[in-house]
C-alpha positions in Angstrom: -97.1 21.0 -14.0 -93.8 22.9 -14.3 -94.0 26.5 -15.1 -91.9 28.1 -17.9 -90.0 30.2 -15.2 -89.2 27.0 -13.2 -88.2 25.1 -16.4 -85.9 28.1 -17.6 -84.2 28.5 -14.0 -83.5 24.9 -14.0 -82.2 25.0 -17.5 -80.0 28.2 -16.8 -78.4 26.5 -13.8 -77.6 23.4 -15.9 -75.8 25.3 -18.6 -74.0 27.6 -15.9 -73.0 24.2 -14.1 -71.5 23.2 -17.4 -69.6 26.6 -17.8 -68.3 26.3 -14.5 -67.0 22.9 -15.1 -65.3 24.1 -18.1 -63.7 27.2 -16.2 -62.2 24.6 -13.6 -60.1 23.3 -16.6 -58.0 26.6 -16.3 -56.9 25.7 -12.7 -53.2 26.5 -12.3 -52.7 28.1 -15.7 -54.7 31.4 -15.9 -53.5 33.3 -12.6 -53.7 36.1 -12.0 -56.7 36.2 -14.3 -59.8 34.2 -13.1 -61.1 30.9 -14.3 -63.7 31.5 -16.9 -66.0 28.9 -18.8 -68.6 29.7 -21.4 -71.4 27.9 -23.0 -73.4 29.0 -26.1 -76.8 27.7 -26.4 -79.5 27.9 -29.4 -82.9 26.5 -28.8 -81.8 24.3 -26.1 -78.8 22.9 -27.7 -75.1 23.6 -27.1 -73.5 25.0 -30.2 -70.2 26.4 -28.7 -68.0 26.0 -25.6 -64.9 27.4 -24.3 -62.8 28.3 -21.3 -59.6 30.5 -20.4 -56.8 28.1 -20.9 -53.8 30.3 -20.1 -52.9 33.8 -18.9 -52.4 36.0 -21.9 -54.1 33.9 -24.4 -57.9 34.1 -25.6 -60.5 34.4 -22.9 -63.5 31.9 -22.6 -66.0 33.9 -24.8 -63.6 34.1 -27.6 -62.9 30.3 -27.6 -66.5 29.6 -27.3 -67.5 31.8 -30.3 -64.9 30.4 -32.3 -66.0 27.0 -31.6 -69.4 27.8 -33.2 -69.6 26.4 -36.8 -72.6 28.2 -37.9 -72.1 31.9 -36.7 -75.5 32.9 -38.2 -77.2 31.3 -35.2 -75.3 33.7 -32.6 -78.1 36.5 -32.7 -80.6 33.8 -31.6 -78.3 32.3 -29.0 -77.9 32.6 -25.2 -74.3 32.8 -23.8 -73.6 31.5 -20.3 -70.4 32.8 -18.8 -69.2 32.5 -15.3 -67.8 36.1 -15.0 -69.0 39.3 -16.5 -67.2 39.8 -19.8 -64.4 42.2 -19.8 -64.8 45.6 -21.1 -61.2 46.9 -21.4 -58.2 46.1 -23.4 -55.7 44.0 -21.5 -53.6 41.4 -23.0 -56.7 40.7 -25.3 -59.3 42.7 -26.6 -62.5 43.2 -24.8 -64.9 40.1 -24.7 -68.1 42.4 -24.3 -67.3 43.9 -27.7 -67.1 40.4 -29.3 -70.6 39.6 -28.1 -71.9 42.9 -29.3 -70.4 42.4 -32.6 -72.2 39.0 -32.9 -75.4 40.5 -31.5 -76.2 37.5 -29.3 -79.7 37.4 -27.9 -78.9 37.2 -24.2 -75.9 36.7 -21.9 -76.4 34.9 -18.6 -73.6 35.8 -15.9 -72.8 33.8 -12.8 -70.5 36.6 -11.1 -70.3 40.2 -11.7 -66.5 41.2 -11.9 -65.0 42.9 -8.8 -62.2 44.1 -10.8 -62.6 48.0 -11.0 -61.4 48.0 -14.5 -64.5 45.9 -15.3 -67.1 46.4 -12.4 -70.3 46.4 -14.5 -68.9 48.1 -17.4 -69.1 45.0 -19.4 -72.8 44.5 -18.4 -73.6 48.2 -19.3 -71.8 47.7 -22.8 -74.0 44.8 -23.5 -77.1 46.4 -22.3 -76.3 49.5 -24.3 -76.3 47.3 -27.4 -79.8 45.9 -26.8 -78.5 42.6 -25.4 -80.5 41.1 -22.6 -78.4 40.4 -19.5 -79.1 38.2 -16.4 -76.8 37.9 -13.4 -76.5 35.7 -10.3 -77.0 32.4 -11.7 -75.1 29.9 -9.6 -73.3 33.0 -7.9 -72.1 31.1 -4.8 -70.5 28.5 -6.8 -68.8 30.9 -8.9 -67.4 32.7 -6.0 -66.0 29.5 -4.7 -64.4 28.6 -8.0 -62.7 32.0 -8.3 -62.0 32.5 -4.3 -58.5 33.3 -5.2 -59.3 36.0 -7.7 -62.0 37.6 -5.5 -59.6 37.5 -2.6 -56.9 39.4 -4.4 -59.4 41.9 -5.8 -61.5 42.5 -2.7 -59.2 42.0 0.1 -55.8 43.0 -1.6 -54.1 39.9 -0.4 -53.6 36.3 -1.7 -56.1 33.5 -0.7 -54.3 31.6 2.1 -54.2 27.9 2.5 -52.8 26.4 5.5 -51.7 22.7 5.0 -50.0 20.2 7.3 -50.0 16.5 8.0 -50.2 15.2 11.4 -50.3 11.8 13.3 -53.2 10.3 15.1 -51.9 11.7 18.4 -51.4 15.2 17.0 -47.7 15.6 16.1 -46.2 16.9 13.0 -42.5 15.8 13.6 -40.2 14.3 16.1 -38.7 16.2 19.1 -35.5 17.0 17.3 -37.1 18.2 14.3 -36.3 15.0 12.5 -38.5 14.7 9.5 -41.0 11.6 9.4 -43.2 10.5 6.7 -46.7 10.9 8.1 -49.1 11.0 5.1 -49.2 8.2 2.5 -48.2 8.3 -1.3 -52.0 9.3 -2.3 -51.8 12.1 0.1 -48.6 13.2 -1.3 -49.9 13.2 -4.8 -52.9 15.2 -3.6 -50.7 17.7 -2.1 -48.7 18.1 -5.3 -52.0 18.6 -7.3 -52.7 21.2 -4.9 -49.2 23.0 -5.3 -49.8 22.8 -9.2 -52.9 25.0 -8.7 -51.7 27.6 -6.3 -49.5 30.5 -7.2 -46.9 30.2 -4.1 -45.8 27.9 -1.3 -44.1 28.8 1.9 -42.2 27.2 4.7 -40.4 28.5 7.7 -36.5 28.3 8.6 -36.8 25.0 10.5 -38.9 23.1 7.9 -36.4 24.4 5.3 -33.4 23.4 7.4 -34.5 19.8 8.6 -37.0 18.6 6.0 -34.9 20.1 3.1 -38.1 20.3 0.9 -37.9 20.9 -2.9 -41.5 22.3 -3.0 -42.3 21.5 -6.4 -44.9 19.1 -8.3 -42.8 16.2 -8.9 -45.6 13.7 -8.1 -48.0 15.6 -10.4 -48.3 17.0 -13.9 -48.4 20.9 -13.6 -46.5 24.0 -12.9 -44.4 24.5 -9.9 -45.4 27.2 -7.4 -43.2 30.3 -6.5 -41.3 28.9 -3.5 -41.0 31.3 -0.4 -38.9 30.7 2.6 -38.7 32.8 5.9 -35.2 33.1 7.1 -35.0 36.2 9.4 -31.3 36.1 9.8 -30.2 34.4 6.6 -28.8 31.2 8.8 -29.8 28.6 6.4 -27.3 27.2 4.0 -27.2 27.7 0.4 -27.0 23.9 -0.3 -30.6 23.5 0.6 -32.9 22.4 -2.2 -35.0 25.4 -1.8 -31.8 27.6 -3.0 -31.0 25.4 -6.1 -32.4 27.9 -8.5 -34.6 25.3 -10.2 -37.8 27.5 -9.8 -38.4 31.1 -8.8 -38.0 31.6 -5.1 -38.2 34.3 -2.5 -36.3 34.4 0.7 -37.8 36.8 3.2 -35.4 38.2 5.8 -34.4 41.2 8.0 -31.1 41.8 6.7 -30.8 42.5 2.8 -32.0 42.6 -0.6 -30.2 40.7 -3.4 -30.9 38.6 -6.3 -28.9 35.4 -7.2 -30.1 33.7 -10.3 -33.7 32.7 -9.7 -33.6 33.3 -6.0 -34.5 36.8 -4.5 -33.6 37.8 -1.2 -36.2 40.3 0.0 -35.9 42.4 3.2 -38.9 42.9 5.3 -39.7 44.9 8.4 -40.0 42.6 11.4 -43.0 44.5 13.0 -46.1 42.8 11.4 -43.8 40.4 9.7 -46.6 38.1 8.2 -48.9 41.0 7.0 -45.7 42.5 5.4 -44.9 39.5 3.7 -48.4 39.1 2.5 -48.6 42.7 1.3 -45.4 42.2 -0.8 -46.8 39.0 -2.3 -49.9 41.1 -3.3 -47.9 43.6 -5.3 -46.2 40.6 -7.0 -49.8 39.6 -8.1 -49.6 36.3 -6.1 -53.2 35.4 -5.7 -52.9 32.4 -3.7 -50.5 30.9 -1.1 -50.1 27.6 0.5 -48.3 27.5 4.0 -46.8 24.2 4.5 -45.0 24.5 7.7 -43.6 24.2 10.3 -45.8 24.5 13.2 -44.5 27.8 14.4 -45.2 29.5 11.2 -48.5 27.9 10.8 -49.5 28.9 14.3 -48.2 32.6 13.3 -50.9 32.6 10.4 -53.6 31.1 12.6 -53.0 33.6 15.4 -52.9 36.6 13.0 -56.2 35.3 11.4 -54.4 35.4 8.2 -55.8 32.3 6.6 -58.9 31.3 4.5 -58.7 27.5 4.4 -56.8 24.8 6.2 -56.3 21.4 4.9 -55.2 18.8 7.5 -53.9 15.3 6.5 -54.7 13.1 9.5 -52.7 9.7 9.6 -53.2 6.6 11.5 -49.6 6.6 12.5 -48.6 7.4 16.3 -45.4 9.3 17.4 -46.2 9.4 21.2 -43.9 12.3 21.4 -42.8 15.4 19.1 -43.7 18.6 17.9 -47.4 19.3 18.2 -49.6 20.2 15.3 -51.1 23.8 15.1 -54.1 24.4 17.1 -56.9 25.8 14.9 -60.4 26.7 15.0 -62.8 26.8 12.0 -65.7 25.4 10.1 -65.1 21.8 9.1 -66.9 21.6 5.7 -65.5 18.1 4.5 -63.9 15.1 5.7 -62.8 12.6 3.2 -60.6 9.4 3.0 -57.5 9.0 1.0 -56.4 5.3 1.4 -55.3 5.3 5.2 -55.4 8.9 5.7 -58.3 11.4 6.3 -58.3 14.9 4.7 -60.1 17.4 6.8 -60.8 20.7 5.2 -61.8 23.8 7.5 -62.7 27.5 6.6 -62.2 30.5 8.8 
């Protein structure tokens, strides 16, 4: 027979899993805030749900409380929230104060906030008001969901995703840098979905010159990322799509600082070049970065161990000769099929 403790633990995980599911709906719209979901349960029944939908707007707890029709049930309700309720005034009032105001019975938290502005203060405020608090339910899943946020807070740099497509024989382009369509249409849509969920996307000089990429989300509905190009000597022509001012763009270089409409040219020191770029992006509150190519830039990030995750689109096409794909070692966590392509995901 199942004990009460076992029953409660399974129920708590079930409600927290739902809160994490809701939190995921904020992907691509809440940065630099974390994705947060909230579920309010009264006597085993959900009476309110909410998630943080957009940066600067109401947090998950506010949306969940507002969705409760009978607020008189809140003092006898449990609140499942994926991140410690905030205790400070930012763009919105403290969520901990809202839960204290309604004197909820218990707050179950997935992850304690690493942000020093919060860092246990929200929990302390709840406990001081006599509210029971439990932490660590589905903690690993919560940290995976908000890996970008935790990376920015704990390592002071964006979460870095390396991405490239390669042929079955390990090439990413022809020998003369001529672009060749390696991945299929579904894979391209997958990549554009990725772009819509990350803050920034970066390419090197040769990729910008020979591929002339737009680096937007035209094959998916969502925001365009901040475009970044590395052009040390400012040799790229301004006729390239990356300089069309259609979306915010940074061109890191060794020569000058200037701004032309939507494009910022930022001078950077050559020593520890990639680290300097990453540090500059951190000051701009960029929490996640996709590095899309080319091979030299990707290999530079790999060799400097400046990466967290890599996504390799493996095609069935054969080139026989060309520019070799980067060499990477990591833990393969997932291999999936997308029509004729395979998506291989690695972590450092």
